[in-house]
N, C-alpha and C positions, 0 to 999 in steps of 0.2 A: 461223492464230493473229497472226502477225504483223501479217497486213493488218488485223485486228482491232484490233489495239494500236494502231497508226495513227492508226483510227479513232474511234478514243475519244480518241487526240490531240488529234487536227484539234475535236472536238467541245468537247474544254477548252478549249482555243484561243483557237476563234471562241467558249462560251461568256462572253468580255469582251464580245461584242456582241450586245445584244438584234437579237428580230426586226424587221426594218423597220419593220412595221407597227401593231406590238402598240404599244398607247399602256402607259406605264410606269404599275406601281399604287403610288401614296403613302402609301396609308392613311390615318392623322389628315393634319391640314394645320395649320401654323402658322395660330395665334390672331390676331396680331399680325404677319403679314409675308402677302404674296402670292409662288407660287411663279409665275418663267416658265421652260418649261421647252424647252433644245436637244435634248431626247435621240430626237428625230424631225424633226431638222431638216433631214433630207436628203429624206424627204417629204413633210412635213407641216408644213414653216416652224418657227417662234417657237411656242408653246403657252403661253396664257395656263392658271393650276389654279386654281381658284374652285369650293367648297364647293358640292355637287349633295344633294337630297333623299335621296339613296341612298350617291350616291360622289359622288367626286370630278367636277369637268367641263371638259372641252377647250373653248377657243374663241383664235383667231386677233387676236380684239377685243383691244383694250389696254382697261381697269373701267377707268368712268371716271373713281373717285379719284382714279388718277395720272395718266390723261390733260388733268385738269385743275389739276392739283400743280407749284405752279412750283419745288419744290426734291424729289427721289427720292432713298434712298439704297439703292444696289443687293449686298447679300451673297453672295460668293462666297465654295463651297466648294474645300476642298481634295480630296487624294486619298484612296480607298477608303472615295466616299459612293455606293453607288447608291441607286433610290427612296427604302427604307423609310427612309433616314437623314436623309433631305434636310430633313425637319422637324423632329428633332430638332439638328441641326448645329450651328444658332445661337441654340437655345432659351437659353441661359443669356444669352450678348451678347442677344437681346433683348430676352428677363426686365429686364436692370439698362438701358437705355435706355426700353424702355417703363413700367417701374412704378416705378424705383426714379430717374430721372431725367426723367423724364415727356416724350423725346421724344416730337415730333409727325411729324417728318419719315416720310411714305409708305417703308415698307421693303420691298425686293422682293428675295426668295434667286433666284438666276440658276443653275437647276440644268442643266450643261452633263456631259457622256455621261459620268460614271465610274464604272466596274462593277468593280472592284478589290476583291480581298476576300483578305482576309488568311490564311495558310494553318490557321487555330489556326479561322479563319469556313466553311471547307470539310468538308465530310461524308465519315466516314471511306473508305467505300467510295471517291469521288471523289479522295480521297487517294491509295487504295493503285491505281487505275487510271494514277496518274499516273505515281505510283512503276514501275511496269510499265511503260510507256512507256518511262519514262529507261531503264531497265537494257535497252529493248530495243533504241531509236536511238542510245543512246552505246554501245551494245556491251560495258558492263560487266555485273558481276554483283555485283553489291555495293546492293542492293537498293536503286539509284537512284541511289542517291551517287556524284558526281563527287570526288576526294581532295580535303577540306578544303569542301568545298561539299553541305552536304542537301542534299536536296529540296524543303524546305520555303523556302531562302535563293533557291534556283532559280526555286521558283513564285514568291515574292516579286520577285523581279526581273522575271521577266515580267509580270505583272498592274503594276509601275510604273512598265514603259515600255508597258504597254497605254494606261494612264494620259494619262503624258507627251507621248503623241502624238496625244490627243484634247485633252489642253490646249493643246496649241502649233496646233491647224487645225480641226473645227468647231466648242470653248467659243469660239475667236478668232471664228470667223463670228457664231454665236451673240451674243455678249455686241456686236458691231459692232452686230448686228439690232436685239437690246434699246434698246440707246445713241437709238441711229438713230430708231425707234418713238417712244420716249419724247421723242426732240426736236422730230417732226415732229407728234405731236398738241399741243404747246405751243413755238413758238420760242424761246420764253427760258428754259425752265427748265433746272435748275441742276444736274450727276448726280453725287452724290458713294458712291464703292464703295472698298467696304470685300472687303480677300481674305486668306483664311488659309490657310499653306501654300503645298501645286501653286495654288492658285486664282491667289497673286500670278505664275504663268507665263503664265495665261490673260488679264490683266491685263495682266501688262508688256505679252505679245506683240500683242495688240488696242493698244494704245498705240502699239507700234511697226511693226507693219502695215497698220492703218486708222485712222489719224490722222484722218483726215475724218469719218469717220464717230463717231470719238470726241470729237470737236470740243466739246460738250453739259458733257462731263468737266472739273469743277473741282477737285474735291479726291480723291486716294486715298492710301486706309488699307493700307498690304500689312502685317498681322502675322503673324511669320515664317517668313519670305517664304522659301518652296523654292525660290529663282534663284540664278543665278550671281555672286558677290559679286561682281562688273566691271559687270553688267552696267547700272550707274546713269549709267557712262563710256560705253555706245554713245548713237553721236553722233543717229539717229535720237528715244532720248529726251533729249538734252540741246537737242535744238536746236525742242522745244515748244514753243507759244509760250501754249497754251487753258489749259494748267494752274495754278494758282495755289499748290497747295501738292502735296505728293505725299510721306507720312509713312511710315520705315522704323521695324518693332519689333521685336529681334532681342536674343539671349542666348545669350550662350556654355556657357549650361547646358543651353540646347535639344540635346538629344540625337538626337532623332529630325535635325534636320534637321545636326547635327555631323559623325554620324558615319555613320547609315544611308542619310542622303542623299544624303552626301557620299560614298560611297563608290560608290552606283547612279550617279554623274556621275563618275566615273572618276577621283574622287581630287577635283574641284575645291573650291575653301571656294563655304558657301553662304550668304548674305545674311541671310539668317536665323539663325546663330550668327556670326557674323564681323562684320555689318557692313558696307559699303561694302568695298571692296581697297585705295581711297585717295580719303580721304574729301575733299579737297584739291581731286577734281576732277570732284564731281556738280554737276549744275547750284544753281543758287540758290533754285528752290522746294520743294526736296529737302530733309526734315528727319530725321536719325537720331535715333530713343530708344535707349537702352541700356537693357531692363527688367535684367539680370543680379539685380540685389537686388532686384528691386521682384518679381517675382513667381520667387524661391526657385531650387531646386537640383532640385524632382523632378518629376512630369510637368510639365513646364511647356510642350511644343509645343500640348497638347492645352487649357493651363489658358485662352489669352488669349479662347478663344469661350465660354469659363464667367462667369457671374455677378461671381466674386468675381473673376475675373481681367482682366475687361473692365471694373468698377472702381478695380484697383490700378492699372491705365494711364492709368487717369483719360481713358476713349476719348471721352464724350462731350465733353468739351471740345477736343479733337482738332476730334469734328463740330461743330463750332459754325459 
C-alpha cells in the first residue's frame, strides 16, 4: 500500500510536467493575438500556434505579419496558466488595446510552461490521494495535515515552486529565443514586453541572463510584478543600455503579492506590493507607478489584465 501511495505521489508531482512530446491543447485561440509556445521547447523548440481548419496548427516558422512588423508587443502571463487558460488570460487587456484604443501593433502572447493548478481546481479523488500521500510520507495521521499547514497550502506551495522554477529556467530560454527570432526577421524591430505577476520574473531573468539576445527589447511594462522588491538594484539590470524604459505598476492592496507570494518567498517583500525597496537606487530608465488608489482595494492582482483595469492605469499611454 505504501509503495502504491508513493507511486501516486510521484504521478502528482510529475503532473506539473507535460509529457515531453505531446503538443498542448489550447482550445480556442485569441482573436487579436498570436501565441508563441515554449511548452515543448526542449523537444521542438519555440512553436507558433496558428488557426487551422479543425484545430490549432503548430509551426516553427514566424508568421509573415510578425516578420515584417517594425514593432511587436509581447504579453507574458503569470502563475497558474495551463494551456486552456492562455487564450483568455489577457482577453480583457487585449480588448482594451484593440477595441478601445485601436492599438495597431501586433500582439504575441508568450506561453511559458506554467502548469500549476490551485487546490480548488484539483478533482476530489486527486486531492484525497495527495492527502493520503502526505499522511503516509510525513508519518502523521492527521488527515494529511502538518500542524498549522493544511494539505491545500502544501499543494499550493508545491505548485508555486514548480512554476517559479520554470519561470527562471526554460521560460527565460524561450523568451530570449522569441525576441531573437523577431529581431532576426527584421534587424530594426523594436520589441515591447508587458508582463503580469510571475511573468515579470521571466522577463527580469531574461534581461539579466540573456542581455545580448534581448537587445531588441526597448520597453518593458511590469504589472503586479511577483519579483523581489530589491531586484531593480541588481547590477546586471542597472547596466542595461538597450532599454528606453521599464515601467513598474504596484499596489499595496494587491493581496496576492503582498501576502501569499511574500510567504512563498520566505517573507521577502514583493515589487508588486511595495514598489522598489530603495527608489533612489533604481536606474534612470525605470518609472514607478503607484496605482493603489487607482485600482481600488479588492481583486487588484487580476484587475490589471482586465479591460477596465488596463484602462484605469492608462496602459496605452505607457505603450506609445
